[in-house]
N, C-alpha and C positions, 0 to 999 in steps of 0.2 A: 471578024464580025464587027459591026459598027454600032456606035451609039449616036444619039442625036437629040436635039431639042424639038419637042413636038408641039409646044404651045397649046397642048390640049386638043390637037386636031388629028394627028396621025399616029400610027404605030411605029415602034422602033424595035431593034434587036439588041440584046444585052452584049456588052463588051465581055471579054474573058479576062481573068486576072493575068498579070504579068508572069512570065516564067519564073519559077522558084525551084529550089532543090526539092526533088520528089522522093517520097518514100519508096523503098524497094518494092513493096507490094501493099496496096491499101487493104486494111481490114474490111471484110465484107459483112454487111448486115442485110438481112432479108426480112421483109414484113409484108403484111397485107396493105398497111397504110404507112406512108412516110409523111410526117409533118415537118416542114422547114420553118423554124421560128417558134421558140417556146414562149411566146407572148401569152397573155391570159387567154386570148382567142385560140392560140395553138394548143394550149393545155386542154381547153374545153373540147376542141376537136378530137384530140387524142383520147380523152376520157370517154367521149360519146362512142367512138369506134370500139374501144376496148370493152365497154359495157355490153356490146353486142358480140363479144367473143373474138374480136379481131386483134391480131398482133399489130403493134404500133411502135415505130421508131420516131423520136423527136430529135432533130438536129438544132442546136441552139448555140449561136456564136458567143454568148456571154457565159458567166459562171453561175447563173441562177435562172429559174423559171419565173414567168409572170410579166415580163416587160415593165411597163410603167406601174402596173399594180404591184408587181413584186418589188418595185422601187419605192413603195410607200404612198402612191397616189390613191386617195380614198375612193372606193368604188361609187359610193353614194354622192360624191361631189358632182358628178356628171350624170346623175340619175335622179332628177327632180320629180319624176313621174313614175314611181315603181309599180303602180297598179297593174299595168299590162306587161310585166316582165315575169317570165317563168323559167322553168328548166334549171339548169345548173347555175345560171346567172342569178336567179332568185336566191339560191343557196348562198352565193357569194355576197349578195346584199344583206342577207340575214347574218352572215358571219361578220360583215362590216359593222352592222348595228351592235352585235354582241361585243365587239372589241371597243367601239366607241372612242371618245376622247378627241382632242384637237390635233395632237401630235401624230405624225405618221409613223413614229418609231416602232411602237408596238404592232401597228398594222403591217409594217414592212416585214418584220420578223414573222409575224403570224401568217401573213399571206405567202411568204416564201416557204415557210414550213408547210402551209396548207397545200401549195402547188406540188412541192416535193412529195408530200404524203399522198396526194391524189395519184401522182405518177407511180409511186411504189405500190399503192393499194391495187391499182389497175394494171400493173405489170407493164407500164410504159418504159421502153428502153430509151434513155436520154443520153445523147452525145453532147456534152457541154464543151464549150470553147472550140467548136467546129463550125466553119462557115463555108458557104458554097464556093466551089472552085469551078466546076463545069457540069453540064447537063447532057446526058445521052438520050436522044430521042430516035424513034423508028416508027414508021407507019402511023404518024399522027399521035403518038403516045410517048410519055416519058418512060424510059426503061430504067434508068438509074441516075443517081447524082453522085458526084465525087466531091468530097469535103476536105478542106485544108484545116489542119490543126493550128489555131492562131489564138493563143491565150491573150486576153486584153490586159492592159496595164493595171497597176494597183489602183489607179484612179478610175478604172472602167473604160478608158479610152481604147478603141480598137487598135490592134497592132497594125502597123503599116505594112509589114510583111508577115507571112505565115511562118511558123516555126517548122512545120513539115507540110509540104504540098502533097496532095493526094494521099492523105493519111487514112481516109476511110471512104468506102463506097456503100451506098444504100440502094438496094433494089426493092421495088415495091410495085403493087398493082395499081394503087391510087395514091396520088400525091396531093398534099394540101400546103399551099404557101400562106402561112400566117405571119410572115415577117412584116415589119414596118416598111421595109424598102421595096419588097416585091421582086427580089432577085431571082427566085426560082421561076416565077411566072415569066419574067423577061428572058431568062436563060433558056426557057423552053421554046422561045420564038413567038410567044403570044404577044399580039400588039398591045402597046401601052402608051401612055403619054404623061407628061408633066406640065406644070404651069396652069394658067387659067384660060379657059375658053373665052371667046368673045360672047357678048350678049346675044348675038345673032345665031351662034352655033346651035343652041337648043332653045332659042327664044326665052332666055332666062333674064329676068329684070335685075338680078343681083350679080350677074356674071361680069367678068372682065375688069378693066381699069375703072376704079370708082372710089368715092369717099376720100377726100383730101382734108387732112387736119393740118392747118398751117400754123407756123410759129414765127415770131418776130426774131428770126435769126438769119444773118447773111450767109449764103452757101458758098461763097467764093474764097479762094485762097487769099487773095487781096480783097478785103471787103469793098464791095461796090464795083469791082472790076471783073465782069464775066470773062474777059480775055485771059485772066490768070488761071482759069480752070476751077473745077469744083473741089471742095474738100473731100477727103476720103470718107467712105460710107455712103455718100450720095450717089445714086444711080446715074451714070452719065448717058444712058440710053434715052432716046426720045420717049416722053411720057405716053404719047398716043392718045387718041380721042377717048372720051368716056365710052365704056362698053367694049373697047378693043381687047384682043387677046394679049396676054403677057406671060413671059417665062417665069415670073416670080410667083411663088406660093407663100403661104403665111409663115410667120416667124417661128423658129424653134427657140428653146431655152432649157435650162435646168430647173427642176423644182427643188429649190434650196430651202433649208431650214435654219433660220438665224435666231440667236439669243443675244443677250446683252454683253457688253465688254467684260472680259474676264470669266465668263460663264462657260465658254466652249473653246474649240480649237480656232486660233486666229486664221483668217484667210491669208494664204501665202502672198508674199509680194510678187509683183510681175517679174517675169524671168528676163525681160529685155527692154529695150528702148521702145516707147510707144507714143511719145508726145506728138509726132507729126500725124500718125494715124488717127489719134483721138483729139485733134484740134477742135472738131465740132463739139465734143463733149466739154472741153475746157471753155469754149465760147458760150455754150449753153449754160454752164454753171455761173459764169460771170453775168450773163444776161438775166436769168431767172432760174433759181434752183429747182423750181417745180417742173421745169422742162426735162429734167433728168430723173427717171423713175428708178432710183436706187437709194438704199438697198431694197430689193423686192424678191420675194420667194417664188414669184412666177414671172409675169411680164406685165408691166404697167403700160397699157395700150394708149393711155392719154398723153404719154410723154414723147419727146423726140427719140429718146433711146432708153432702153431698159435692159432686160436680161438677155438680149440676143443681138447679134451683129446684123444690122439691117441688110437684107438681101442675100446674105451669105448662105442661108439655108437653101436657096434655089439651085445651088450647084451640088447639093449633097446626093440626091436620089440617083443620079446618073453616074456618079463618080466611082472610080475603082477604090479599093480599100486603102491604098496609100493616100489618096486625096481625101477620102472620108476621115481617115485618122487625123490628117492635118486640119480639116475643118473642125472636127470634134475638139482637137487640142486648142484651136483658136477660141472656141467657146469657153473652155476652161480658163484660158488666159484672159478672156474678156471679163469674167467675173473678178479676177484679181485686179485688172486695170481699173474697172469701175469702182472697186472698193478703194483703191489707192487714190484715184482722182477725186472722189467725193469725200475722202477722209473718214469713211465710215468706220466706226469702232465695233460694229456688230461682229459676232463670231459664229462659227458653224456649230450647230447644236450637237453636243457630244453623243455618240452612240447611234445617231440617225442612220448612218451608212457605214457600219463597222468594217466592212471589207474594202472600203475605198476612201479611208481617211476622212470620214464624215462628209464627203462630197458625193453628190448623186452619181451613181455609176451608169445611169441610163439617160441619154439625151432625149428630151421630149420632142420626138419626131412626129409632129402633128399630122403631117400629110406628105406623102412622097409620090411614088408612081401610082397610076390608076390604070387598071386593065380596060381594054376596049373589048368587052365580052359580048355575050349573046343578047344582053339588054343593058342599056345605059340608064342608070337612075339619074333623074334630073330634078330641078326645082319643082316641076309640075307634079312629080310623084309625091314630093314632100307636101304640096298643097292639096293633095287628094283630088287632083284633076284628072287622074288616069285610073285605069282598072288593072289591078295586079291579081292574076289568077293563080300565081304560084308563090304565095308569101312564105317566108322562112322565119319571120319574126317582125317586130315593130321597131321603127326608129321614132324618136320623140323630141330631139333637141332642136333649138333654133339654129339657123345658119350662123356659125360662130367663126369668123375669120379674123385672125390677128393681123396687125400691120404687115404688109408685104415688102416694103422698101421705103427709102427716103428719096424724094424728088424735089424739084424746084417749081414753085408756083408763085407767079408774080414777084419773082426775085427773092423769095423767102423759102426756107426749108419747110417741107411738108411731108407727113407720112401719107401713104397711099394704100388702099385696099381694105382697111378695117371695116367689118360688117357684122352687125348683130341684129338679125331680123327673124322673127318668129312667123313663118309663112304658113304653117300647118294649123288647121283648126283642131287637130287632134293627132294622136300617134298614127304614123303612116306605115303601110306594109312595105317590106323590102323583097324584091323579086329574087327567086332562086336563080333565074337566068343571069342576074348580075354577079353571081358567084362563079359562073362557068364561062370559060372561053367559048368562042364560036366553035362549032363541031370541027370545022376544017383546020382550026389552029391547034387544038390539043383536046384529046378525048378522055383523059384520066387525071385532070387537074381541077382543083377547087381553090378559090381565092377569097377568103372571108375578110381580109384587112385591106389590101390594095384592090378592092373590088371594082367592078365596072360602074363608074359614076362620074358625073361632071364634078368640077372643083366645088361648085356650090353645094351639090347634094352631099358629097363626102364631107364637107365642112360641118354638116349636121350629123352624119352617121359616124364620124370619127371618134366617138366617145367609147371608152373602154367597155362599159356595159353592153353597148350595141355590138362591139367587136366580139365579145364573149357569146352573145346570142348567136351571131353569125358563125362563130367557130363551132359551137355545138351542132348547129344545123348542117354545117359542112361535114362534120364527122358522121352524122346520121346519113347524109347523102352518099358518102363514101361507102358505107355499109350497104346501102341499097344497090349501088353500082356493082359491088362485089357479089352480092347475093343474086342479082339478076344477070351477072356477066354482061353488063351494058356500059356504054359510054356514059359519062356523068350527065350529058345532055339528054340521054334517052331513058332515064329511069322512069318507072311507073309513077306518075305524079300523084294520083289518089293514094297509093300505098305509101308514098313518101310523106305526104301531108298527114296521113293517119299516124305515121311513126313519129312525126314532130309533136303532134298533139298528145300522143301517148307519153312522150318524154316531158310533157308539161310546157312546151313552148306555146306562147300566145301569138296567134296569127291574125287576129282581127280586133279592131278597136270597137268597144261597145257604145261609143258615142257619149260617154258620161265622164264627169269629174276632171275635165281638163282645165277648168277655170282657175283653180288654185295655181297651177303651173304658169298659166298666162299672166295672172296678177303678179306672181313672183318675178317673172321675166320683165314685165313692164316696170316694176319698181327698180330692178337691177339696171335696166337700160337707162332709165331716167338719171340714175346716179352716174352711170358711165358717160352720158352725153353732156353733163353739166359744163365741162370746160371746152367742149368741142366747138370749132368754127370751121366750116367747110367752104371750099372754093372750087371753082371749075379750073382745070389746068389750061395753060396755053398749049395749043396743039400745032 
């Protein structure tokens, strides 16, 4: 099977993992619903199905449930407008408020305990440290998935090779892909894409190549000499005209927790030589210390470089696990190198991530694959310019795209792609059809994380509270498909919407109380834009 770069335009098929030593006979698990990916969305999906009396198996590659939320990301940080959030997600917001505090430490433990408790209370069977190996399909349906046992490292980095190939097999009637990567969806042969669509693809004003933030830094190996080549980290590909498609998506990073010198665990020294690869950082430090956004617990988008390796994230989604492990390891090393280069004396807050040496064990994968399903959510849906008759919940956030890569503009280094635009006059409905493949692609799969959306639309919907809302709605849809013995595309819509409302999901915006969120966003954006200077690129 092949993989490929889609540039947000066409579908591709998942690669299969390289051959590994196989178990003599995989352990067989059977359930009504199989959830791949124990993210917060995946747990909500499993709980929703179990509440209706359905058996559920969750397969999770890591050692815990909850994804970024289980890693300490505060639910309310990406939920500035809680009025129109209901169901299980409202319960999670209330729990977040109850815990309170600025540090994620207590939240991390509390939420991991909460997710595990939800799984135990509702009888969810969880296969930890198991990741997708292969997918069996027949007659347009997923029959079963085979899982490899692949424990991650002590620092949370995925294993390059599985310990046991084909360690388990899960057979179910309905499958839900709640992973950040979308591996099950792709493995089932459902069309998907990566990268950014062009502005013309869906007539989106925020799509494609855009927004250049230029810095007074020479990008060439020999300053002033383009013939000497570009420094590492600068994208050598042609920039392309404004609005053109790009293979690059927004930056990833770790959500780090720093304290003062001597207060926590020292950041380890880099493991190898890095001077040549990080010449740009050295040059930036010599020119203007403000160009380097470090130390930073997230990603300083006003800087040349911060918590992520520019452009490296764009190879993650389609990679096999050996390459993903290498990329993940590069990000860990990036933190160490940035600390060494900047001379930072900040230390890792003790006890923040106790099972991974105080280092985050979940990479912040903001956006990876996107399904091309029965309906593609776009900027027009966010702006309430369309009619959605099959809402499963509301999105609310602005289009929030971190820098995608470093390029050259007018002979200087520039970041490209950063966008912060609030295009919606209020919370917008998300279509059920965006959670389902087209009927001809797969009839028993739901995808609440790598859902069918443009890069612009998913850049708003990618918030963990929204993923949780969609996960619960996917679990309820799985129950309807089971009870009606129907394809997920053919469930009785009125009965499904009634079930969502009964579960407390909010499906329609009442048109009020959005101004506070808008004012808060405008204040935040003004602060973000202060150092910005934008240029049009040479094409």
